[in-house]
N, C-alpha and C positions, 0 to 999 in steps of 0.2 A: 559523582563527577560527571560533566557532559561533554561529548565530543561530537563536534561539527562533522557530519558525514554526507551532507547534501551533495559534494562532488562525486562521491563513492556512487550514491544512488542516481546522479545524473548520467554517471558512466554505464551503470548497468542498464538502465531505460535504454539507453541508445543501442547496446548491443542485444537487448532482449528484443526491441523492435526488429533490428536488423535480422535477426534469426527467423523470426516469424515473417517478416513482409519478404525477405530475399530467399527463404530456405524453405518454409512451408506453404505459404501462400501460393507462389506460381505453380506447386505440382498439385493436380487436382487430388490425388492419393491422399497427400499428406493435408489437405484442406477439409479433411472430414471430421465428424465429432470425435472418433477413435484417435485421431492424432493429436487433436488438443491436449488429451492426458501426456502424450509423449512430450509435447512441447513444455507442458508444466513441469514434468520431470527435468527436462534439458534446463530451463530456467530455474529451477529450484537449486541444480548444482552450480550454474552460473552465479546465482545470487550467495550462494555458500563461499566459492572462491573470490568473486570481485568485492563482495562487500564484508562478509564475516571475516573471511580470511585477511583481507588487507586491514581491517581494524583490529586483528589480532585475537579474535574470538573465533574459537574452534567449537563447532557443534553440527552434528549431523540433523539435516532438515527432516523432519518427520512429516509434516504436514505440506505437501507441495502446493497446494492451492493457497496456503499464507507463509511463505517461507520467512517473511520479516518476523515472525512471532518466536522466532528462536531467542531473539534477544530483545530488549525493550527500545524500540526507536521511537522517540517522541518527536512529533509532527508540530510546528510552532509557524503561526502566520507571519507572513512578512507585508505588514500594511493591513488592509481591509480583505477578508475572504468571506465566500459563503458556503456554509457546510449545508451539503443536500442530504439530510438525514434519511435513512431508510425507514418506513412506517413500521416494518416488521423486525423483530429481533433476529439476530444473526442464525438462530436453530430454526427458526420459522422458514418455510418453502415461499419462494417467490420475493421479489424486491421491489418497493415502491420508492423510488429515490425522490427525495425533494418534497418529503411530507413529514415534519417542516422542513422550510429553509431558515438556518439561523445564521447571521451576520456576526463574524468576529473581526477583532483588531488586535494587533501587538498590544495595545494598551487597554484592551477589555479586561472583564472580570476573570479571573484565573480559569484555565481550561488546561486539560490534560488529553492529549490526543495520540493514539498509539497506531503506528503504521502497521496495515495488515496487507496490502499489496498494491501494485498498480493496476489500474482499471481502464477498461475499454469498453465502449458499448457492443462493439460488434465483434463476437469471438471468432468468425470465420472470415471476416474481411480483412482489409489493411489496418494495421494498429499503430497508434500512436503513443498511448499510456500517458496522455496528458494529464490524467486524474489519478488520485491516489483515493484509496479506501482506507479509512482509519476506523479504528475502534473509539468511541468516547468514554474515556475513564473518569474523568471531571468535566463540569461544565456548570460553573457556578450559578449563571443565570437561568440554566435550564436542566435542575438535577432529574427530572424526570426522563432525560434522554440518555443518562448513564447507563452502558451496556449495550446501547446500539451502535450501529455502524454508519458512516456518512462518506460522502465523495466530496472532495475539494481540489481545487487546480493545483498541480503539482508547482507551476510556476511562482505560485503566490505563498510559497511557504518553504520552510528549512527544515532538515532531519538532523535529529541528534540521537547519538546513542548514550542512552542513560546508563553508565556503569552502575549506580548503586542497585538497578532493579534488574539485573542480568542475572537469569536462572530462578528468579523469583515469581514466574507466572505459573 
């Protein structure tokens, strides 16, 4: 069974942006690298309450960098999207986003994209979180990209809790 949770993700995104942009960013001591970990912890707890609890799924978040991996959240395109695939695997150092760029649409060959986290280019500047980082679990036209991560625009997709996969990761 699939449950549309795009609205929960939209609300979480707005609050996570406010916490960084109004809480951490204006204070020079909170805008240092050490504070990024504190921010991740805070947003992991927010995700736990605002998304997981709201959807009736209880689970303590262990990986603060990827709080969405507690449950299986599938990301689906609304219309045509571009996936900026990371040339490196998730366990490798560094990221080269956009190597390759893959175009998908809601009517294209089957794909399965898993929400990992909201993404912003600048970790210490103002944040918008207009992008999602997703894991590629299936990409029929490009099977060699399965297991990689990619970026896509949040406004061009919807997010679904796939209950059949909860706890099977």
